[in-house]
N, C-alpha and C positions, 0 to 999 in steps of 0.2 A: 280511191281515197286516199288522201295524204297521210304523212305518217302523224301529223298533227291531228288532223281529224279522227283516225284511227285510235290515237291515245286518248283523246277526248272523250270518244264512244266507250273506250274500253273502262275507262275510270267511273265514267257515267254509270255502266253495267255493275262494277264494283259496289259503288255508294249504293245503287238501286238494291242490289241483293241483300245488303245489309239493313235496307229499310224495309225490304220484304220478310227479312227474319224478325226484325223487331214488331212489325204489324202481326206477323203469325204469333210470336211470343204474346202480343197483348191480346190476341184473339184467344189464344188457350188459357190464359189467366182470367179473362171474362168469363168464360165456360166453367172454368174451376170455381170462381167467386159465386156464379149463380148456384151451382150444384151443393157446393160445401160451407159457405160463408154466409152465416146466421144474418149478419146487418144488411143495410141498403146498398144499391151499388155507389150512391154518394158517398157514402161513409168509406167503402173501399176505397174509391179513388181518392180520397181526402186523406189515407193513411201515408204516413211520412216513410219514405225511403232511406234506409240505413246507408251509411257510406260504405260498410262492408259488403252490401248487397249489390249495391251500385258496381263495386270494383269487381266483383264476381261476374255480373252481367257485361262488364267492359271485356272481361277476360274471355268471355262465350263468344263475344262478337270477333274478337282478335282469333279465336280458335277456329270460329265459323269462317273467316276469312281464309285462313291456312289452309284448310281442308278444300275448299273450292278451288284454290290455287293448285292443290297437290293432285286433283283431279283433272286439271287444264280445263277447268271450265272458261278460262279467259283467255285459251289459245284460240288461234284461228280456226274457225269452223267453215270456211269459206267454201270447202271442196270435201267437207265430210257428210256423211248421211245424217238427217235428222234424227233419227232413231238411236244412233251413236251419242250424240250430243245429249238427249234427253235421258239417256240410261247413265252418261256420266252424272247428270245432275241429281238423278235417283241414290246413285252411289253415294255422292256427296252430303246431300241431305240426310241420309241415313247414317252416315258416320258422325255427321255434325249433331244429329239428335242424340246419339249414343253419348256423345263427349257432355253433352248438357245434362244427361240422365247421371252419368259419372260425376258431374260437378255436384248435382243435386245431392247425390249419395255422400260424397265427399263433406260437404260443407251443411248436410242435414236441412236440406230445403224442401220443407213438407209441402209447398205448392205444386212441386212436380210429380203429380199422381199420373197411374195411367190414362185417365181421361185427357190430361195435359199433354201427355206426349203424344197420342193418338191425333189430337187436335193439330198441335204444333207440327208434327212429322207432314201430315198430310196438305196442310196450309202452304206450309214453305216449299214442298214440292210441287203442287199444283201451281201455286203463284209463280214459282220460278221458271217451270217449264212453259207457263203461258207467256211470260214476258219473252223467252228464247223464240219462241212460235212467232209470236208479234213482230219481233224484232228482225226474225228472218223475212216475214212476208213484205215488211216495209222496205227492206235492203233490196229484195226481189224486185220490188215494184220499181225502186230507183234505177236498178241496173237495165230492167226491159225497157226504161225511157232513155236509155243512152247515159246514165250517170254513174259514178263509181266504177268504169271500165278499166281493164287492166290487159295491156297488150302482152301477149304469149307466144314465144317462138320455140318449136319443139326441134330437138336435134335429134335424129334417127328418123327411118321411112318404113321400120319393120312394121308386121300387122299389128303389134301391140301398141305401138305408137299412134297408128292410125286410129285404132279402136278406142283409142283414150280421147283424141280429137273428135272424134263422133259424139262420145258422151258429153264433152264439154260443150260442143253445138247443139246437142240435143237438150241441153239445160242454159238456156239463154239468161235464168235469173241468177247464174252464178258470175256473171259480168266478166265474163272473159272473150277477148277476140284473138283468133289465132291468126298472127301475121304470116305465118308461112314454116316451112320446114327447111332443115339444114341436113345435108348426109353427103357422104362421098358416095363414087360409082360403085354399084355392087349389084347382083345378079337379082335382087328383088326391086330394083329401081324402076323397071318396065313396068310392073304391077302396080306399084305405087302410082305411076303417071295416070292409071285410070280410076284412082280414087276420088278424082276432082278437087285434090288438095294443091297448092302451089308449091314447087321447090323453090325457095327464096333464094338459096346459095349451096354450094357445096361447102365442105369443112375448112378447105383452104381460103375460101372467101367470107368464113363466118365473122371474123374480126372486123373486116371491112363494112360488113350488113350491119353490125351492131353499131357502129361509129354512126353510122348515116341513117339508123330507124329508130324510132321509139320501141323500147324493149322493157318491160317492167319486169317480167319473169321469164326464165328460160328453163325448160324441161329436157333433161338430158335421158334420151330414150335408146341410146345406142346399144347394142347386143355386147355381151360380155367380152368376146374376142377384139370389138373396136375399142371398148370402153376404156381399158386400160392404156391404150396407146393416145387416145385423147382427152380423157377425162380431167387429167391435171392441168392440161392447157385450158381448156373450156372453164374449169373451175377459177384459175387465176385470171382470166379474162373478165368473168364475172366479177369477182371480188374487187378487179381494179376500177371496174366501172361502176360499180355500186348496183348491180342487178341481181335479183333474187333468183336462185337456183333451185330447182327441184330435180331429184334423181330418183329413175326408176330402180328398186331393190336397193338393199341396205350395204351397200359396197362402203369400206373404210375409207371414206375422203374427209380429210382434216378441215376442220372448220370449228372455231371457237364460238361459232352462233349458228347452230343447227338444230333441227328437231326432226324426229322420226315422225311421218304422217303416214295415213293409210285412205286412200281415196277408191272407194268401190272395189276393194281387192288388191288395188297397186300399191305398192309400198314406195315412199320416198324418203330422202334425207334432203329437207329443205334448208339451203344455206341463204342466212339472211345479211342483207348488206347492214353496216353500221349506220343508222341513221338518228334522228333527233327523236327519239322516242321519250315516251316518260313525263312525268309532270313538268320537267323543264321545258321540254318541247312545247307542252300547252301554253305554260308562262311566257315562252318566247312568242309565240303567235299572238296571244292576247297582247302582250307589250307593243308588238308589231302595229296592231291595230288601234290600239290607244294613242301611242305616240305619233304614228302618221296623221290620224285624225286629227289630233290637237295640234300639231304642227302647220296642216293645212289650213286650220282656222286663224291660228295666229299670224301665220306668214301671207294671209291672203290679200292683203294690200300690196306686200312686196311682189308678189306673184302677179298681181294686176298690173303695177309699175312697171315690171320688167317685160311683160306682155306687150303694153302699149310702146315702150321703147324700142322692143324689137320692130314693130311693125312701122314706126316711123323712121327708123335708120335705115332699113334694106327691104326690098321687095321679098315677098314670099310669105310661107306660113310662120305662124309664131311657136309652133311645136314642131321639133325634128322628130318622127317616128321610124323606127327601124325595127327590123327582125332580129332577135337576140334567141341564144340557146339557152334555156332554162332547165328545170329541174328533170333529170332522165334525159336530157336532149329534147326536150318539148319546145317548140317555138312559141315566142310571145312578142307582142309590139311593146317595146320600152320607149317611154316618154321623156323628151328632154326639151329644154329651151333650144331652139335652132341659133346656132353661134356661126353658121358657115353660109357662104352664098347659095342659093337655090341649086345650081348646077355642080354641087361639091361632088357629089359621088359621081358623076359623069365624067369630071375632072380628075380621077383617082389615077389613071394610068400616068398622068403628067407629073405626078409627085410621087410616085410610088418607089423612085430610086432616093428620095431624101429620107427615106424611113431611118430613124436614128435608135431604134430599138432590136434586140435579137428576137428570134423567133418568128412565128407567123404574124403576131400583132403589129399594128402600123401607128407609129406615134412622130410627130415631128414638133418642135417648139414654135418654129415660126412657119407655120402653115400659111399660105398666100391665101388659101381659100376661107380663112377666117375673116370674119368682119370686125371692125375697132370695136364695136360693142361685145362682141362674143368673146373677144380675148379677154376683155373683164369678167365677163361671166364666167369664162373657164378657170381663170384665175383664183377666183371667188368660189368656185364650186356652185354658183347659183343656177348654172345650166342643169345641174343634176335634181333640183328641187321638184320638179314634176314626176320624179321616180317616187314620190310618196303615195302617187295614184296606184302605182303598181303594186307597191307595199300592201295598200289597202285591198286591193284586188285579190293579193295572194300569190300573185307572180315572183313578186320579190320579198325579201326581207330586210330589214333595216341593217343588219350584219351578215355577210355571205360572201362567197367567191363573186367577183364580178362578172356580170352577164356580158358574154362576147359575142360579136357580130358573127354571120355565118361564114363569112369571109375569112374570119380570123381560126374559126374552129376547123375548116377544112385544110388548115395547113399544120395541124397536129401530126406529129409524128410518132409520138409514144402513148401507148395505152394507160399508162399510169396517170398520165395528167388528165385522164378522162375521168377519173373519180371525182374531180370537182363538181361534177355535174349531177352528182348523186344527191345533193343537196340544194335547196332553194338559194338563188343567188341573191347578192343583197347590193345595197348602196355603197358600203364600206365594208373593209375587211384589214387583214393584217398588212396587205400589199399597199392600202391607201396611206397607213401611218408609217410605212418602213420606206417611204420615197417614192411611191407612184412610178411614174414613167422611169425614173432615174435608175431602177435595178433591173437587173437582166432578166427575160422571161422565165428562163430554168428556175431562178431563185423565187420568181413569183409564183408559179407554180407549187413550189415546195412550201410555199406560206400558206397557200391554199389548203395543201392537204395538212398540214400542222394545224390549222385552223380547224379543219373536219375531224382530226383525230383528238384534240384537246378540247374540243368545244364544250363550253358550260355558260351559264347565265352569267357570272361572274366576269368570263372572259368577252361575252360580248358587250358589258359594262364598261369593261376595260377600253375596248375599241372604240366605243361611242366618244368616250371622254377624251381620248388621244387625238381622234379624227378631228375635234374642234380646234385645237392648236395647229394642227398639220394643216387644216384648210386655211387659218387665218395667214401662216406663213406661205404659202402657196407652194409647199414642199413639192418638188415633182410632178406640178400640173403642167398637161400639154394638151 
């Protein structure tokens, strides 16, 4: 599940818990009204609510949310036992109910009687637990059908690591796919080879394996004598490339974004990458969907005219479709209007010596493979417009590091540069407004990481607004 969808679900849960709390409050009030109120139900419902009472109730809602957060109700429970999550809910609803009783005592709210407390506590507990059980069932069904899967690499081949892998495999509803194990040569490696699991690489090959494979999470299960020698290097590798890291045992690995978790008796420190979570991430995705859809509708005539002109001026397909590297190195097809001759990629070796930019990327201003119409389309960035379909699909965002071809990615020689792939790629970014092809590759990568580290909705808006004049000027286009 992407960070945007995860945050959308998380915020829906928070809102849902508050709704369940209000429903339980209403049910308890109804019980008290029927038992102690002499008037009719219509008269009771018609009573005016004082501003003071409204403010007290709003404060109770806030306290309820704070208690739920304090008991980690909104933490990831993907790997935790169901009974542990339900017990946390029981503790949270009990403490929340006690706070309401305390508020009733302080503000002398006579409605909060013993019957009210019992009904409220039972209904909130049962409804919240039922919502979590239902959510777990829905997510498990999705994962069993191949949706919301996460690729896990286990570093270490000891017995405990194998036992953990078997428990993960025995619970497909968790939605994990073990891509393999990594370890150095040791006396127990022969025994590991009989387990049926694959040794993906040794520790020296681990950086190369991560560079070329889809890895969402890394579990560090090395024994104590090996951990101190390799943990720091592996942790830095995960941090550089934006990969979630889970560590057996609570060793003191430094991370500003970590959480201690327990999975069936195994303790972890989970180190999280800095991704675009929170309400701003949800707004960013919603903005992408709305703007890309509106632009596709408004620009439909221009897209149609461009397609006709491409077809009339040169033989071949209208669209150029190419594999690019996306979020966490996932491959996807990027769409662009074709600006080159049909055999352009086959003639790559003929023009490689003309490359005008540093690093692994390839750019030349006067590429002989570009058609006359293609030169205009590139100068005006019209060739990029079909990428709005990529944004609508979720492969890309309006703003983010530019997606690179497989050929360019294979030329990367520094792991810190690969952190740019820990977020969804975009149509435009800081590189676009800073000169595009005219800036060195190293500076391009620095700008991408600067965008990730300083990201905000306001920064996205600034980049979009500054992209328009940059495109009109044709700054650095190639």
